[in-house]
C-alpha positions as protocol buffer text, in pm:
chain_id: "A"
residue {
  index: 1
  type: MET
  ca { x: 13902 y: -180 z: 1187 }
}
residue {
  index: 2
  type: ALA
  ca { x: 14082 y: -502 z: 1283 }
}
residue {
  index: 3
  type: ASN
  ca { x: 13826 y: -574 z: 1554 }
}
residue {
  index: 4
  type: GLU
  ca { x: 13540 y: -528 z: 1312 }
}
residue {
  index: 5
  type: ILE
  ca { x: 13696 y: -772 z: 1065 }
}
residue {
  index: 6
  type: LEU
  ca { x: 13757 y: -1031 z: 1334 }
}
residue {
  index: 7
  type: LEU
  ca { x: 13404 y: -1001 z: 1469 }
}
residue {
  index: 8
  type: ARG
  ca { x: 13260 y: -1048 z: 1120 }
}
residue {
  index: 9
  type: LYS
  ca { x: 13461 y: -1368 z: 1084 }
}
residue {
  index: 10
  type: PHE
  ca { x: 13408 y: -1482 z: 1444 }
}
residue {
  index: 11
  type: PRO
  ca { x: 13074 y: -1324 z: 1544 }
}
residue {
  index: 12
  type: ASN
  ca { x: 13027 y: -1500 z: 1878 }
}
residue {
  index: 13
  type: VAL
  ca { x: 13357 y: -1415 z: 2047 }
}
residue {
  index: 14
  type: LYS
  ca { x: 13484 y: -1148 z: 2282 }
}
residue {
  index: 15
  type: LEU
  ca { x: 13806 y: -976 z: 2175 }
}
residue {
  index: 16
  type: THR
  ca { x: 14078 y: -922 z: 2436 }
}
residue {
  index: 17
  type: GLU
  ca { x: 14424 y: -787 z: 2351 }
}
residue {
  index: 18
  type: LEU
  ca { x: 14707 y: -996 z: 2499 }
}
residue {
  index: 19
  type: THR
  ca { x: 15056 y: -925 z: 2628 }
}
residue {
  index: 20
  type: GLY
  ca { x: 15311 y: -1152 z: 2792 }
}
residue {
  index: 21
  type: GLY
  ca { x: 15552 y: -1277 z: 2530 }
}
residue {
  index: 22
  type: TYR
  ca { x: 15368 y: -1202 z: 2207 }
}
residue {
  index: 23
  type: THR
  ca { x: 15507 y: -953 z: 1959 }
}
residue {
  index: 24
  type: ASN
  ca { x: 15280 y: -751 z: 1729 }
}
residue {
  index: 25
  type: LYS
  ca { x: 14915 y: -707 z: 1816 }
}
residue {
  index: 26
  type: THR
  ca { x: 14766 y: -1031 z: 1947 }
}
residue {
  index: 27
  type: ILE
  ca { x: 14397 y: -1065 z: 2028 }
}
residue {
  index: 28
  type: LEU
  ca { x: 14230 y: -1348 z: 2218 }
}
residue {
  index: 29
  type: LEU
  ca { x: 13915 y: -1476 z: 2049 }
}
residue {
  index: 30
  type: ASP
  ca { x: 13741 y: -1554 z: 2377 }
}
residue {
  index: 31
  type: GLY
  ca { x: 13458 y: -1799 z: 2315 }
}
residue {
  index: 32
  type: SER
  ca { x: 13614 y: -1968 z: 2011 }
}
residue {
  index: 33
  type: HIS
  ca { x: 13639 y: -2347 z: 2003 }
}
residue {
  index: 34
  type: PRO
  ca { x: 13920 y: -2438 z: 2027 }
}
residue {
  index: 35
  type: LEU
  ca { x: 14036 y: -2122 z: 2201 }
}
residue {
  index: 36
  type: MET
  ca { x: 14234 y: -1916 z: 1949 }
}
residue {
  index: 37
  type: VAL
  ca { x: 14423 y: -1590 z: 1908 }
}
residue {
  index: 38
  type: ALA
  ca { x: 14459 y: -1358 z: 1611 }
}
residue {
  index: 39
  type: LYS
  ca { x: 14807 y: -1219 z: 1553 }
}
residue {
  index: 40
  type: ILE
  ca { x: 14797 y: -907 z: 1336 }
}
residue {
  index: 41
  type: PHE
  ca { x: 15074 y: -775 z: 1111 }
}
residue {
  index: 42
  type: TYR
  ca { x: 15102 y: -511 z: 843 }
}
residue {
  index: 43
  type: LYS
  ca { x: 14996 y: -673 z: 516 }
}
residue {
  index: 44
  type: ASN
  ca { x: 15338 y: -669 z: 346 }
}
residue {
  index: 45
  type: ASN
  ca { x: 15537 y: -779 z: 650 }
}
residue {
  index: 46
  type: LYS
  ca { x: 15783 y: -1046 z: 533 }
}
residue {
  index: 47
  type: ASN
  ca { x: 15830 y: -1165 z: 889 }
}
residue {
  index: 48
  type: ALA
  ca { x: 15463 y: -1260 z: 906 }
}
residue {
  index: 49
  type: ARG
  ca { x: 15504 y: -1481 z: 598 }
}
residue {
  index: 50
  type: ASN
  ca { x: 15799 y: -1648 z: 770 }
}
residue {
  index: 51
  type: GLU
  ca { x: 15586 y: -1723 z: 1074 }
}
residue {
  index: 52
  type: ILE
  ca { x: 15308 y: -1872 z: 864 }
}
residue {
  index: 53
  type: SER
  ca { x: 15552 y: -2100 z: 680 }
}
residue {
  index: 54
  type: ILE
  ca { x: 15720 y: -2221 z: 997 }
}
residue {
  index: 55
  type: LEU
  ca { x: 15395 y: -2278 z: 1185 }
}
residue {
  index: 56
  type: HIS
  ca { x: 15279 y: -2495 z: 896 }
}
residue {
  index: 57
  type: LEU
  ca { x: 15606 y: -2693 z: 908 }
}
residue {
  index: 58
  type: LEU
  ca { x: 15566 y: -2746 z: 1284 }
}
residue {
  index: 59
  type: ASN
  ca { x: 15189 y: -2800 z: 1284 }
}
residue {
  index: 60
  type: SER
  ca { x: 15217 y: -3174 z: 1351 }
}
residue {
  index: 61
  type: SER
  ca { x: 15420 y: -3115 z: 1669 }
}
residue {
  index: 62
  type: ASP
  ca { x: 15340 y: -2958 z: 2005 }
}
residue {
  index: 63
  type: VAL
  ca { x: 15640 y: -2723 z: 2001 }
}
residue {
  index: 64
  type: SER
  ca { x: 15448 y: -2427 z: 1857 }
}
residue {
  index: 65
  type: PRO
  ca { x: 15086 y: -2306 z: 1855 }
}
residue {
  index: 66
  type: GLY
  ca { x: 14875 y: -2481 z: 1593 }
}
residue {
  index: 67
  type: ILE
  ca { x: 14784 y: -2260 z: 1298 }
}
residue {
  index: 68
  type: HIS
  ca { x: 14420 y: -2262 z: 1184 }
}
residue {
  index: 69
  type: ASP
  ca { x: 14394 y: -1991 z: 921 }
}
residue {
  index: 70
  type: TYR
  ca { x: 14539 y: -1671 z: 781 }
}
residue {
  index: 71
  type: PHE
  ca { x: 14381 y: -1395 z: 573 }
}
residue {
  index: 72
  type: GLU
  ca { x: 14429 y: -1033 z: 466 }
}
residue {
  index: 73
  type: ASP
  ca { x: 14238 y: -710 z: 441 }
}
residue {
  index: 74
  type: ASP
  ca { x: 14353 y: -391 z: 267 }
}
residue {
  index: 75
  type: THR
  ca { x: 14618 y: -313 z: 529 }
}
residue {
  index: 76
  type: SER
  ca { x: 14671 y: -612 z: 759 }
}
residue {
  index: 77
  type: LEU
  ca { x: 14756 y: -982 z: 767 }
}
residue {
  index: 78
  type: TYR
  ca { x: 14587 y: -1198 z: 1031 }
}
residue {
  index: 79
  type: ILE
  ca { x: 14721 y: -1531 z: 1158 }
}
residue {
  index: 80
  type: ILE
  ca { x: 14472 y: -1743 z: 1354 }
}
residue {
  index: 81
  type: MET
  ca { x: 14642 y: -1988 z: 1591 }
}
residue {
  index: 82
  type: ASP
  ca { x: 14585 y: -2179 z: 1912 }
}
residue {
  index: 83
  type: TYR
  ca { x: 14579 y: -1989 z: 2238 }
}
residue {
  index: 84
  type: ILE
  ca { x: 14832 y: -2137 z: 2482 }
}
residue {
  index: 85
  type: GLN
  ca { x: 14735 y: -2110 z: 2848 }
}
residue {
  index: 86
  type: GLY
  ca { x: 15037 y: -2049 z: 3071 }
}
residue {
  index: 87
  type: GLY
  ca { x: 15306 y: -1803 z: 3172 }
}
residue {
  index: 88
  type: ASN
  ca { x: 15581 y: -1642 z: 2969 }
}
residue {
  index: 89
  type: GLY
  ca { x: 15906 y: -1828 z: 3038 }
}
residue {
  index: 90
  type: GLN
  ca { x: 16109 y: -1518 z: 3115 }
}
residue {
  index: 91
  type: ARG
  ca { x: 15878 y: -1422 z: 3400 }
}
residue {
  index: 92
  type: PHE
  ca { x: 15996 y: -1724 z: 3599 }
}
residue {
  index: 93
  type: LEU
  ca { x: 16356 y: -1606 z: 3569 }
}
residue {
  index: 94
  type: ASP
  ca { x: 16259 y: -1252 z: 3663 }
}
residue {
  index: 95
  type: SER
  ca { x: 16086 y: -1380 z: 3976 }
}
residue {
  index: 96
  type: ASN
  ca { x: 16393 y: -1592 z: 4063 }
}
residue {
  index: 97
  type: ASP
  ca { x: 16196 y: -1918 z: 4045 }
}
residue {
  index: 98
  type: MET
  ca { x: 16502 y: -2135 z: 3984 }
}
residue {
  index: 99
  type: ASP
  ca { x: 16315 y: -2467 z: 3983 }
}
residue {
  index: 100
  type: ALA
  ca { x: 16101 y: -2343 z: 3696 }
}
residue {
  index: 101
  type: ALA
  ca { x: 16404 y: -2182 z: 3527 }
}
residue {
  index: 102
  type: ARG
  ca { x: 16598 y: -2509 z: 3531 }
}
residue {
  index: 103
  type: GLU
  ca { x: 16304 y: -2695 z: 3381 }
}
residue {
  index: 104
  type: ILE
  ca { x: 16257 y: -2426 z: 3115 }
}
residue {
  index: 105
  type: TYR
  ca { x: 16621 y: -2448 z: 3004 }
}
residue {
  index: 106
  type: ARG
  ca { x: 16605 y: -2828 z: 2999 }
}
residue {
  index: 107
  type: LEU
  ca { x: 16298 y: -2815 z: 2778 }
}
residue {
  index: 108
  type: LEU
  ca { x: 16454 y: -2544 z: 2560 }
}
residue {
  index: 109
  type: GLY
  ca { x: 16737 y: -2786 z: 2482 }
}
residue {
  index: 110
  type: ILE
  ca { x: 16513 y: -3085 z: 2415 }
}
residue {
  index: 111
  type: LEU
  ca { x: 16265 y: -2899 z: 2194 }
}
residue {
  index: 112
  type: LEU
  ca { x: 16534 y: -2721 z: 1995 }
}
residue {
  index: 113
  type: SER
  ca { x: 16730 y: -3037 z: 1912 }
}
residue {
  index: 114
  type: SER
  ca { x: 16453 y: -3295 z: 1874 }
}
residue {
  index: 115
  type: GLU
  ca { x: 16161 y: -3094 z: 1734 }
}
residue {
  index: 116
  type: ILE
  ca { x: 16301 y: -2782 z: 1563 }
}
residue {
  index: 117
  type: HIS
  ca { x: 16655 y: -2848 z: 1440 }
}
residue {
  index: 118
  type: SER
  ca { x: 16547 y: -3196 z: 1330 }
}
residue {
  index: 119
  type: ILE
  ca { x: 16374 y: -3030 z: 1032 }
}
residue {
  index: 120
  type: ARG
  ca { x: 16643 y: -3008 z: 766 }
}
residue {
  index: 121
  type: TRP
  ca { x: 16651 y: -2778 z: 465 }
}
residue {
  index: 122
  type: LYS
  ca { x: 16702 y: -3066 z: 221 }
}
residue {
  index: 123
  type: ASP
  ca { x: 16378 y: -3226 z: 343 }
}
residue {
  index: 124
  type: GLN
  ca { x: 16161 y: -2922 z: 277 }
}
residue {
  index: 125
  type: THR
  ca { x: 16049 y: -2694 z: -6 }
}
residue {
  index: 126
  type: SER
  ca { x: 15921 y: -2412 z: 214 }
}
residue {
  index: 127
  type: GLU
  ca { x: 16039 y: -2068 z: 103 }
}
residue {
  index: 128
  type: LEU
  ca { x: 16214 y: -1912 z: 401 }
}
residue {
  index: 129
  type: PRO
  ca { x: 16515 y: -1680 z: 424 }
}
residue {
  index: 130
  type: ILE
  ca { x: 16864 y: -1828 z: 454 }
}
residue {
  index: 131
  type: ILE
  ca { x: 17028 y: -1713 z: 778 }
}
residue {
  index: 132
  type: GLU
  ca { x: 17406 y: -1704 z: 734 }
}
residue {
  index: 133
  type: LEU
  ca { x: 17688 y: -1576 z: 951 }
}
residue {
  index: 134
  type: GLU
  ca { x: 17677 y: -1198 z: 909 }
}
residue {
  index: 135
  type: ASP
  ca { x: 18007 y: -1042 z: 803 }
}
residue {
  index: 136
  type: ASP
  ca { x: 18036 y: -796 z: 514 }
}
residue {
  index: 137
  type: SER
  ca { x: 17683 y: -669 z: 584 }
}
residue {
  index: 138
  type: LEU
  ca { x: 17831 y: -482 z: 881 }
}
residue {
  index: 139
  type: ASP
  ca { x: 17998 y: -237 z: 641 }
}
residue {
  index: 140
  type: SER
  ca { x: 17664 y: -77 z: 554 }
}
residue {
  index: 141
  type: LEU
  ca { x: 17593 y: 23 z: 915 }
}
residue {
  index: 142
  type: ASP
  ca { x: 17731 y: 375 z: 947 }
}
residue {
  index: 143
  type: PHE
  ca { x: 17660 y: 404 z: 1320 }
}
residue {
  index: 144
  type: VAL
  ca { x: 17896 y: 115 z: 1404 }
}
residue {
  index: 145
  type: PRO
  ca { x: 18254 y: 241 z: 1466 }
}
residue {
  index: 146
  type: SER
  ca { x: 18519 y: 105 z: 1231 }
}
residue {
  index: 147
  type: ASP
  ca { x: 18728 y: -49 z: 1511 }
}
residue {
  index: 148
  type: LEU
  ca { x: 18430 y: -255 z: 1624 }
}
residue {
  index: 149
  type: LYS
  ca { x: 18363 y: -362 z: 1265 }
}
residue {
  index: 150
  type: ASN
  ca { x: 18719 y: -484 z: 1229 }
}
residue {
  index: 151
  type: GLU
  ca { x: 18713 y: -679 z: 1554 }
}
residue {
  index: 152
  type: VAL
  ca { x: 18380 y: -841 z: 1467 }
}
residue {
  index: 153
  type: LYS
  ca { x: 18503 y: -942 z: 1122 }
}
residue {
  index: 154
  type: ARG
  ca { x: 18811 y: -1104 z: 1277 }
}
residue {
  index: 155
  type: ILE
  ca { x: 18595 y: -1319 z: 1506 }
}
residue {
  index: 156
  type: LEU
  ca { x: 18348 y: -1406 z: 1230 }
}
residue {
  index: 157
  type: ASN
  ca { x: 18634 y: -1543 z: 1019 }
}
residue {
  index: 158
  type: VAL
  ca { x: 18576 y: -1885 z: 1172 }
}
residue {
  index: 159
  type: HIS
  ca { x: 18562 y: -2231 z: 1018 }
}
residue {
  index: 160
  type: VAL
  ca { x: 18222 y: -2396 z: 1062 }
}
residue {
  index: 161
  type: MET
  ca { x: 18218 y: -2771 z: 1013 }
}
residue {
  index: 162
  type: HIS
  ca { x: 17910 y: -2952 z: 884 }
}
residue {
  index: 163
  type: ASP
  ca { x: 17729 y: -2644 z: 759 }
}
residue {
  index: 164
  type: VAL
  ca { x: 17388 y: -2813 z: 771 }
}
residue {
  index: 165
  type: LYS
  ca { x: 17079 y: -2593 z: 754 }
}
residue {
  index: 166
  type: THR
  ca { x: 16779 y: -2653 z: 978 }
}
residue {
  index: 167
  type: ILE
  ca { x: 16478 y: -2453 z: 1086 }
}
residue {
  index: 168
  type: ILE
  ca { x: 16603 y: -2158 z: 1294 }
}
residue {
  index: 169
  type: HIS
  ca { x: 16380 y: -1961 z: 1530 }
}
residue {
  index: 170
  type: GLY
  ca { x: 16602 y: -1652 z: 1518 }
}
residue {
  index: 171
  type: ASP
  ca { x: 16518 y: -1524 z: 1869 }
}
residue {
  index: 172
  type: TYR
  ca { x: 16506 y: -1847 z: 2066 }
}
residue {
  index: 173
  type: GLY
  ca { x: 16497 y: -1830 z: 2444 }
}
residue {
  index: 174
  type: PRO
  ca { x: 16269 y: -1820 z: 2749 }
}
residue {
  index: 175
  type: HIS
  ca { x: 16127 y: -1481 z: 2645 }
}
residue {
  index: 176
  type: ASN
  ca { x: 15960 y: -1647 z: 2346 }
}
residue {
  index: 177
  type: THR
  ca { x: 15806 y: -1940 z: 2530 }
}
residue {
  index: 178
  type: ILE
  ca { x: 15492 y: -2013 z: 2727 }
}
residue {
  index: 179
  type: LEU
  ca { x: 15521 y: -2263 z: 3011 }
}
residue {
  index: 180
  type: THR
  ca { x: 15203 y: -2464 z: 3053 }
}
residue {
  index: 181
  type: GLU
  ca { x: 15120 y: -2724 z: 3318 }
}
residue {
  index: 182
  type: ASP
  ca { x: 15295 y: -3000 z: 3123 }
}
residue {
  index: 183
  type: SER
  ca { x: 15495 y: -2849 z: 2837 }
}
residue {
  index: 184
  type: LEU
  ca { x: 15686 y: -2556 z: 2690 }
}
residue {
  index: 185
  type: VAL
  ca { x: 15549 y: -2394 z: 2375 }
}
residue {
  index: 186
  type: VAL
  ca { x: 15762 y: -2170 z: 2152 }
}
residue {
  index: 187
  type: ILE
  ca { x: 15600 y: -1857 z: 2007 }
}
residue {
  index: 188
  type: ASP
  ca { x: 15692 y: -1562 z: 1781 }
}
residue {
  index: 189
  type: TRP
  ca { x: 15860 y: -1722 z: 1479 }
}
residue {
  index: 190
  type: GLU
  ca { x: 15886 y: -1406 z: 1267 }
}
residue {
  index: 191
  type: TRP
  ca { x: 16268 y: -1408 z: 1257 }
}
residue {
  index: 192
  type: GLY
  ca { x: 16288 y: -1771 z: 1153 }
}
residue {
  index: 193
  type: GLY
  ca { x: 16448 y: -1925 z: 848 }
}
residue {
  index: 194
  type: TRP
  ca { x: 16701 y: -2187 z: 740 }
}
residue {
  index: 195
  type: GLY
  ca { x: 17041 y: -2173 z: 907 }
}
residue {
  index: 196
  type: HIS
  ca { x: 17308 y: -2345 z: 1114 }
}
residue {
  index: 197
  type: PRO
  ca { x: 17180 y: -2475 z: 1451 }
}
residue {
  index: 198
  type: LEU
  ca { x: 17442 y: -2264 z: 1630 }
}
residue {
  index: 199
  type: GLN
  ca { x: 17241 y: -1953 z: 1539 }
}
residue {
  index: 200
  type: ASP
  ca { x: 16982 y: -2056 z: 1800 }
}
residue {
  index: 201
  type: ILE
  ca { x: 17221 y: -2228 z: 2041 }
}
residue {
  index: 202
  type: ALA
  ca { x: 17446 y: -1922 z: 2066 }
}
residue {
  index: 203
  type: TRP
  ca { x: 17149 y: -1693 z: 2122 }
}
residue {
  index: 204
  type: VAL
  ca { x: 17026 y: -1895 z: 2419 }
}
residue {
  index: 205
  type: LEU
  ca { x: 17370 y: -1863 z: 2583 }
}
residue {
  index: 206
  type: TRP
  ca { x: 17398 y: -1495 z: 2486 }
}
residue {
  index: 207
  type: PHE
  ca { x: 17056 y: -1410 z: 2631 }
}
residue {
  index: 208
  type: VAL
  ca { x: 17110 y: -1576 z: 2969 }
}
residue {
  index: 209
  type: HIS
  ca { x: 17461 y: -1430 z: 3010 }
}
residue {
  index: 210
  type: LEU
  ca { x: 17336 y: -1081 z: 2929 }
}
residue {
  index: 211
  type: HIS
  ca { x: 17024 y: -1078 z: 3145 }
}
residue {
  index: 212
  type: TYR
  ca { x: 17095 y: -1335 z: 3420 }
}
residue {
  index: 213
  type: PRO
  ca { x: 17474 y: -1354 z: 3464 }
}
residue {
  index: 214
  type: ASP
  ca { x: 17461 y: -1498 z: 3816 }
}
residue {
  index: 215
  type: VAL
  ca { x: 17291 y: -1817 z: 3696 }
}
residue {
  index: 216
  type: ALA
  ca { x: 17411 y: -1816 z: 3334 }
}
residue {
  index: 217
  type: ASP
  ca { x: 17664 y: -2097 z: 3361 }
}
residue {
  index: 218
  type: GLU
  ca { x: 17423 y: -2331 z: 3541 }
}
residue {
  index: 219
  type: LEU
  ca { x: 17130 y: -2268 z: 3305 }
}
residue {
  index: 220
  type: SER
  ca { x: 17355 y: -2280 z: 2997 }
}
residue {
  index: 221
  type: GLY
  ca { x: 17485 y: -2616 z: 3117 }
}
residue {
  index: 222
  type: ILE
  ca { x: 17134 y: -2755 z: 3162 }
}
residue {
  index: 223
  type: PHE
  ca { x: 17036 y: -2633 z: 2815 }
}
residue {
  index: 224
  type: LEU
  ca { x: 17348 y: -2771 z: 2641 }
}
residue {
  index: 225
  type: LYS
  ca { x: 17329 y: -3107 z: 2818 }
}
residue {
  index: 226
  type: ALA
  ca { x: 16965 y: -3151 z: 2710 }
}
residue {
  index: 227
  type: TYR
  ca { x: 17040 y: -3036 z: 2356 }
}
residue {
  index: 228
  type: ARG
  ca { x: 17341 y: -3262 z: 2309 }
}
residue {
  index: 229
  type: GLU
  ca { x: 17146 y: -3568 z: 2422 }
}
residue {
  index: 230
  type: HIS
  ca { x: 16963 y: -3541 z: 2090 }
}
residue {
  index: 231
  type: SER
  ca { x: 17228 y: -3380 z: 1868 }
}
residue {
  index: 232
  type: PRO
  ca { x: 17609 y: -3411 z: 1843 }
}
residue {
  index: 233
  type: VAL
  ca { x: 17656 y: -3050 z: 1729 }
}
residue {
  index: 234
  type: ILE
  ca { x: 18006 y: -2916 z: 1797 }
}
residue {
  index: 235
  type: VAL
  ca { x: 18002 y: -2627 z: 2046 }
}
residue {
  index: 236
  type: THR
  ca { x: 18312 y: -2419 z: 2117 }
}
residue {
  index: 237
  type: GLU
  ca { x: 18371 y: -2074 z: 2266 }
}
residue {
  index: 238
  type: GLU
  ca { x: 18493 y: -1952 z: 1927 }
}
residue {
  index: 239
  type: LEU
  ca { x: 18177 y: -2069 z: 1749 }
}
residue {
  index: 240
  type: ILE
  ca { x: 17937 y: -1943 z: 2016 }
}
residue {
  index: 241
  type: LYS
  ca { x: 18091 y: -1597 z: 2007 }
}
residue {
  index: 242
  type: ALA
  ca { x: 18083 y: -1584 z: 1626 }
}
residue {
  index: 243
  type: PHE
  ca { x: 17719 y: -1689 z: 1599 }
}
residue {
  index: 244
  type: ALA
  ca { x: 17612 y: -1464 z: 1887 }
}
residue {
  index: 245
  type: LEU
  ca { x: 17777 y: -1170 z: 1709 }
}
residue {
  index: 246
  type: SER
  ca { x: 17594 y: -1270 z: 1392 }
}
residue {
  index: 247
  type: ARG
  ca { x: 17259 y: -1247 z: 1571 }
}
residue {
  index: 248
  type: VAL
  ca { x: 17351 y: -907 z: 1718 }
}
residue {
  index: 249
  type: ILE
  ca { x: 17444 y: -779 z: 1372 }
}
residue {
  index: 250
  type: ASN
  ca { x: 17110 y: -901 z: 1243 }
}
residue {
  index: 251
  type: ILE
  ca { x: 16938 y: -686 z: 1505 }
}
residue {
  index: 252
  type: LEU
  ca { x: 17164 y: -389 z: 1428 }
}
residue {
  index: 253
  type: HIS
  ca { x: 17029 y: -399 z: 1074 }
}
residue {
  index: 254
  type: ARG
  ca { x: 16674 y: -406 z: 1205 }
}
residue {
  index: 255
  type: ILE
  ca { x: 16730 y: -96 z: 1422 }
}
residue {
  index: 256
  type: LYS
  ca { x: 16938 y: 108 z: 1176 }
}
residue {
  index: 257
  type: ASN
  ca { x: 16658 y: 365 z: 1150 }
}
residue {
  index: 258
  type: ALA
  ca { x: 16569 y: 358 z: 1521 }
}
residue {
  index: 259
  type: ASP
  ca { x: 16633 y: 630 z: 1780 }
}
residue {
  index: 260
  type: MET
  ca { x: 16994 y: 696 z: 1871 }
}
residue {
  index: 261
  type: SER
  ca { x: 16933 y: 565 z: 2223 }
}
residue {
  index: 262
  type: VAL
  ca { x: 16832 y: 227 z: 2082 }
}
residue {
  index: 263
  type: GLN
  ca { x: 17137 y: 218 z: 1856 }
}
residue {
  index: 264
  type: LYS
  ca { x: 17367 y: 305 z: 2147 }
}
residue {
  index: 265
  type: GLU
  ca { x: 17223 y: 27 z: 2359 }
}
residue {
  index: 266
  type: TRP
  ca { x: 17283 y: -231 z: 2087 }
}
residue {
  index: 267
  type: LEU
  ca { x: 17634 y: -100 z: 2026 }
}
residue {
  index: 268
  type: ARG
  ca { x: 17691 y: -152 z: 2398 }
}
residue {
  index: 269
  type: ARG
  ca { x: 17564 y: -507 z: 2360 }
}
residue {
  index: 270
  type: LEU
  ca { x: 17790 y: -560 z: 2059 }
}
residue {
  index: 271
  type: GLU
  ca { x: 18093 y: -455 z: 2265 }
}
residue {
  index: 272
  type: TRP
  ca { x: 17973 y: -668 z: 2556 }
}
residue {
  index: 273
  type: THR
  ca { x: 17946 y: -971 z: 2327 }
}
residue {
  index: 274
  type: LEU
  ca { x: 18305 y: -920 z: 2211 }
}
residue {
  index: 275
  type: LYS
  ca { x: 18429 y: -919 z: 2571 }
}
residue {
  index: 276
  type: THR
  ca { x: 18214 y: -1198 z: 2718 }
}
residue {
  index: 277
  type: THR
  ca { x: 18313 y: -1562 z: 2770 }
}
residue {
  index: 278
  type: PHE
  ca { x: 18010 y: -1782 z: 2717 }
}
residue {
  index: 279
  type: LEU
  ca { x: 18140 y: -2128 z: 2807 }
}
residue {
  index: 280
  type: GLY
  ca { x: 18224 y: -2157 z: 3176 }
}
residue {
  index: 281
  type: ASP
  ca { x: 18354 y: -2459 z: 3366 }
}
residue {
  index: 282
  type: VAL
  ca { x: 18019 y: -2640 z: 3360 }
}
residue {
  index: 283
  type: THR
  ca { x: 17950 y: -2586 z: 2992 }
}
residue {
  index: 284
  type: ARG
  ca { x: 18308 y: -2666 z: 2883 }
}
residue {
  index: 285
  type: GLU
  ca { x: 18281 y: -3003 z: 3058 }
}
residue {
  index: 286
  type: ILE
  ca { x: 17949 y: -3077 z: 2888 }
}
residue {
  index: 287
  type: CYS
  ca { x: 18093 y: -2983 z: 2549 }
}
residue {
  index: 288
  type: GLY
  ca { x: 18399 y: -3200 z: 2609 }
}
residue {
  index: 289
  type: LYS
  ca { x: 18646 y: -2912 z: 2622 }
}
residue {
  index: 290
  type: ASP
  ca { x: 18956 y: -2902 z: 2838 }
}
C-alpha cells in the first residue's frame, strides 16, 4: 500500500528499502532529484510529528536531512527528506576505525553545541514535548524493583543550575549519524523536544561507556572538549549520572509493555548506570574538575 502511494506521487522512481541507522520504515526514492527518502510512520505517531517540527527548525542548517514534504493516507504518515550518502557512525566504532571514531566524536560535540543546542526554547514557538529530569514517573513502572527506584530518586535529587531549554535530540550519538565525505549528519529525531542540554550530553557519555568501554574516556574527552569550545555548560559526574538515568527511565516507559527479556535488559542497564563513573581523568580535566 505504501509503495503504491509513493509511486503515485513519485511515478518515475525506483523504491528501495534502507537500513543502516534509520528507524521506522525508510524507502529510497531512487531517481528523484534531489535524491530523497520517504520515512513512514503510523498516522497517529506523536514521535513523527516531533521529527517534522525539528526538521523544519533545522532546515536552514546542514546538521540534519532537509525536509521536502510530509503527507498522510488512511493509516500512515510519510516524511520526505534528503537522502544522505555515507555510512552510519556506529559502524566505524564497531570496525575499530579509531581515526574515524575520533573525528565522529569531535563533530558530535561541535554540531550539538553550535547547531542544535543553540536553538533556545524562548526563541521558538514550535510545539514539542518538554523533556525534564524523570523522577516521580518511575513509580508507575511496576517491573522496576523498589530498591532501584529509591536509589534512582536519590541521585535525581540534584540541583541543576541555569535550567535553560534547547532543542534536544533525545537519542544523540554515533548510532544516529551518517558520516559523509565532508560532514556528519544527524538523523532520527523522533525522541526530540525541549530540554536541558545535559540530556544529550549525558547520553553521548552513557552510550560510549556502555558499548565501547575501552575507548570511552578518550572519545568522551574529544566530544566534551569540542562541545565546550562552543558552550560553557557545567558538566559534573553528579549531573551526568542524573541525566543519564533520566534518559534510561524514559526508555523504561517506552518498553513497559515489551517482552520480559527486553525489560530485564534495560533493568540491567539501569543498575549499570547507577554503578558507572562517567568522567575519567581525561574528561575531569576538560571539565575543570579536580
